[in-house]
C-alpha positions, 0 to 999 in steps of 0.5 A, a space after each residue: 500499500 502508498 501513502 493514504 491508501 494507495 497500490 501501489 502495483 508490482 505488476 498488473 491484474 489481468 481481468 479476462 470478462 465473461 460477456 460483451 454485453 451491457 454490463 460488461 460495458 460499464 465494467 470496462 469502462 471502469 478498469 480503464 480508469 483503474 491504471 493497476 487493471 488490463 482487461 485481456 480477453 472478453 468470451 460471448 458464447 457469439 464469437 462475434 460480439 466478443 469480436 466487436 468489444 473487442 476490437 473497439 476496445 483494443 482488448 488483445 483476445 477475443 473467444 466463444 467460449 469461456 473456458 478458454 479465460 479459465 484455461 489461462 494462468 496469466 488471467 487473476 480475474 474472473 468477472 461475469 457479466 453473463 445476463 443472470 440465468 447465465 451467472 452460475 456455471 462460469 462462476 463455479 467454473 472458473 472457482 474450481 478452475 483456480 482463479 484467485 477473484 471471480 465477480 460476478 454482476 447482481 442479482 448473485 443468480 436465480 431460479 430460470 426453469 433450468 428443471 423444466 425443458 419446454 423454453 415455451 413453458 413461461 416459468 414465473 406463471 408455471 412454479 410456484 414461487 414456494 418451489 422457486 424459493 429452495 431452486 433459487 438459494 440452493 444455486 445462491 449456496 452452491 457458488 457460494 461453497 465453490 469459493 469456498 472449497 477453493 480459496 476463491 474471493 467472490 466479489 458480489 458486484 452490488 455497486 449501491 455498496 461503494 458508492 459515495 452516497 453510501 459510503 459518507 452514510 456509513 461513516 454519518 452512521 459510524 460516527 454517530 455510533 447510531 442503531 439504525 431503526 428504519 430504511 427506505 430506498 427504491 430503484 425505477 426507471 421506464 422499463 429495461 432494454 434487454 428481452 432478458 428482462 420480460 422472462 423469468 426463464 432469462 432474469 429470474 424474476 422482475 421488477 422485485 429482483 432486477 432493481 430492487 437487489 440495488 436498495 436492498 443489497 444496499 440495507 443488508 450491507 448497512 446492517 450488516 455493518 452496523 452489527 460487526 460494530 455494535 455486536 461483532 457480528 452482521 445483523 442478519 435479514 429474518 422475516 419478509 412481507 412483499 406485494 406486485 404487481 403489472 402495472 401495464 396491464 392497469 385498466 385503460 393503460 393499454 388503449 392509450 395511442 401511445 406509451 413511454 414505459 416498456 409494456 413488453 413483459 412476460 411472466 415478469 411484475 414491473 413493480 414490486 414492494 418489501 418489507 424485511 425485518 432483521 434480527 434487532 427488530 429493525 425494518 427496511 422497506 422498499 419499492 422497485 418499478 419500471 413505471 418511473 418516468 423523467 430518467 433513474 431514480 436511485 434513493 436510499 434513506 436512513 432513520 436512525 435513534 440520533 441521526 436521518 441520512 439521505 442517498 441521492 444517488 441519481 439524479 444529484 444536482 451538482 449540475 442542473 441545464 435546460 433547453 428547449 428542444 431535444 436537440 439542444 444537448 444531441 450530443 452530450 450525455 444527459 442521464 440513465 434511462 431519460 426519455 427527452 433532453 429537453 426542459 429542465 435536466 440532471 446532467 451527470 457529471 461522472 455516472 459511473 462514479 457517483 454509481 459507485 462501479 470503479 470503485 466496486 472493480 478497484 475493491 476486487 481486483 486489490 483483492 487480487 494483491 492483497 492476499 488479505 483483502 476480502 471484498 467489501 459486498 461478497 458471496 455471503 451478501 448475495 446469497 441474503 440478496 437472493 433469499 430475502 427477494 425469493 421469499 418477498 416472491 413467496 409472500 405475495 404469492 401466498 398474501 402473507 409474512 414469510 420466515 426465512 428460518 420457516 424458509 430454509 426449513 421448508 426447502 430442506 436448505 441448511 
């Protein structure tokens, strides 16, 4: 370590990306900000995608099979940025290949109807959420256990844990020796651009998993840190109550001549809300939905015994702009999921930084160079996100509170 905690790297951390889609792009951009990291290979099942991604970014090697990355002894960190349904096996394979650090995008995993061979079956409608809970949690446990067996550090890419606003909130809560009583969080926008998000078989759920994983991960992370400060161990979630809906099916919506929201959802929800209870008696409430115009909306709020902290991750307002017509700002990026550049807007100064992307990847890369370092956001956090979210789906389906201990026992999980 150098001055002020900066890494003095004797060599570069060499990264291989598995996946060449949306998440791969912002992960690569973040790695480029780290002088001690080099992305040396990318793999995608469609080799053309991998080759195009590599050529556009100066990455030396492109493959159509991620095992070529795992076979390379010179690659230290494997970053799994595939669609949700394709997270599990590359992580397990990378761990078994002895890679020092494996990173996986959120959510860690889920249930995708992998035991239903007929791909025409709408998994989200055909399988009970109680059964999904057991299978999703088992998938997550297998990933975490594979990394433990091999000594691989599993970095769970939950950027909310690294966002500057959340990190400042943590320091404030620590300084106050605060007891967090109630947390509130939300992630929302006008709908996913990805076809994988429209069906359960590839997404593992709807808005509650795809978007809600962010504020939920932050809540679990904050209570984990508080528990270590107060009791020497994390404060864990114990129960969930939830509701879900598809709000673009509200009466009259379909008849509107123009829609500004994504409407292509099949067997997944586009709105969800949950209440998570913790073992110390505190609670967190989150909403996640695809019915929000005006750009992506990411907020967290912490109500403690002696302070209150609000985190406006997106939008934030160090820069405010106005244009009477959209073409005026045509050549300049404003903000994620913004429908128009006309009118007042909140241009992001450095969106990736405010979201915590480079900070999370720096943490994971440092775990390669520092043998004793463990990721701030790890596989255990990702596992708890899966447990709480699928318990929430179970709660919404049966209309009752779900105890996680009961859920694990019913599912035959340890």
